[in-house]
N, C-alpha and C positions, 0 to 999 in steps of 0.2 A: 447420419452416418453413425460408426464408433464413437466420433469425437463429441460428435452432439450428446451420445449418453451418457458421456462422463461429466454431462454440466451437473449432476447430483454431486460430483466431486468434487465442487470448488466453493471453496466458503469467500467472500471478498469482504472483508475485514477495515473498518474507515475507521481511524483514530482522530478523534474531529474536535477542535478547541475553537469556538466561538465562528463556527463556518457558515453562520446561518446565509451569509449571499450566494453561496456557491453548491451548500451540501445537496439543495436538491437536483439540479443538473447531474451531479455526480452520481447521485440514487436511482435516478430516470437512467442512466446509461446504463449502470449495473443490474438492475431488477429488468431490463430491456435482453440483458445478453442472455443465449440459448448457453454459453458455457458456465453460468455461475446461478448454480442452485441454491446457493444464501446466502443473506446480505446482512452482515451486523456494525451496527454503528454504535463506536464506544465513545460517549462524550465525557470527555476528561475537565469536567468542573466548569463546560462551557455556562456562561452568564448571559447569553442571549439567546435566539428561538431556535438553536440549534437542535435541540431535543424535541420542540414543539413541531419543526417541521419535519423530523427524521420518522414522528410517528404518525404521520399522514399515509405513509406508505406501508402497503397490508404485508407487501413480502420482505420487506425491512424488523429485524428484531433491533430497540433500540435499548442501550445499557446505558444508564446516564449516572457518572460518577459525582458525587455531591460536592469534591474539591480537586484541584487540580494536581496532578500525580507527574506530569509527565506521561511525553509521549509513548516511551517503552513501556510502563506499566498498562498503559489505554490498551495496547496491541497485544500485551501479553492477558488482559481478561478477554481480549478477541479470540486470543488462540483457545484459553481453556472450554469458552463457550462453543467452538467451530467443530462441525459435526463432519466434516470431511478433512481427508487427507492431503487437497492442496489449498493452500491459503493463496490470497490477491490483496496484497496489503497496497492502499492506495490512500492518498491525503483526502481530505475534507473541503480541500480551497483549490482542487485543479478546476478550470473550465475549460469545457468543449471536448471531453470525453468520447471518445465514439468508438463503434461496435469493433472498426479496424484496429484501435488500439489496444481492446481489451485481446481481441485474438491473437495479436502480436505478441503480447506478454505471456498470455497462460497457456497458447498451444503448444510451446517447445516444452513446457514442466510437463503437459498432460499427454505430449507424445513419447517422455522419456528422451529429450535431447539432452536436457540439464537437471539440474535438481531446484536450481532458484535462477529466475531469470530477472535482474534489475533493469528499469525501464530508466534511459537516459535520456532527457529531454534534448532535441537536435539543437546544437549550438553553432551550428553550420562545419562545412565537410575538413576545416584544418582542427578546432577546435574539440569535436568528437573523435580525429584521428590521434592526436596527443593522448585525449582522456583515455579513450577505450582500447587503441591498440599498444601504446606505448606506460600505460597506466601511469598518467600521469596527475596526481590528484585522487584524492577518494573517491569513490561513486559512492554518493550517500544521498541519491536519491528514494524520497518514501514508496516509490511503487516499483513492487517486488512480485515476485508471482514465485512462492516457494514450497517444498512439501515440510508437512508440520514439524517432522522429525529435525531440520534444520534449526525452527525456532526451538525447539526442545534441547538442542545440543548447547545454547546461550545459557549460562547460570543466569541464576534469576538476580543475584545483583549487580549484571551486567544488563537482565531484560530490562527492570525497572529505571534504567540509564536512561538518560537523553540522548546519548549517543549512541540509539540502538541502532541504528544502520551499518555503523563503524563494526558494532561487536559483531553483529550478524556474517557481515562480510568474513571476519577473523576467524571465527569460530568455524563457519562453514567452510573454509577452506583448511582447516587444521581439520574437522574428522573426514576430509576427504569427498567432500561432494564437489558435482561441479556445478560450476556458476558460470553465465554468458550473459551478457548485456546488451540488449536491443535497444537501438536509438528510436525513439519516438519524435513523429515530426507532429509538430502543430498542435502540441500540448502544452495549454497556458497553466503558469501559478498566479496566484493573486499576490503581488509583493510583499511579502511578509514585513518590511517596515509600516505598511498600512495596517498591520495587524497587532505588532507589537510595541510600537514605538521603537525609531531609528536606531536608536543602540542597542537592543533587543536583537532586532530584526536583521542587523549587521553581525 
């Protein structure tokens, strides 16, 4: 239908840093989705096999930064190379991404229900309620779908900063774009402690 014809309008951007254990699963889900027409991996100075694994996917464009610049910078590189107006940012360390997750995140933006849709991991009904309805705590999920114009409202000095998710929330609201959050069930993240050491992970 009309929705599926819009797949050419969605670019998935994966800012990846040392994600060799999970990147293939993420890319399999993204490349299989009829809603996603372009997948760009930006390796942020990865020192493992992330780039080599990403390059085994024909439909994935892989950009390897030689040094680590931070997630926001890697995302901005992806945006600069995206040919579509709708951007789907997702983390390279997610596992069990499904087509249902992708649809739940992408369709509200494609259908014009909102300009930015932030995926929030299910934490149980109570925590979801406090987090989303009462806005307790920032929604700093790395999985989000937005129009390219929103990313471009964030000044470059904020884009390049590690707290890119907070900047996106702030500038999106300030520019009057409509945000919504979608609770995503059954999506897991590799625990960050294992990746960066305990102190940085926390």
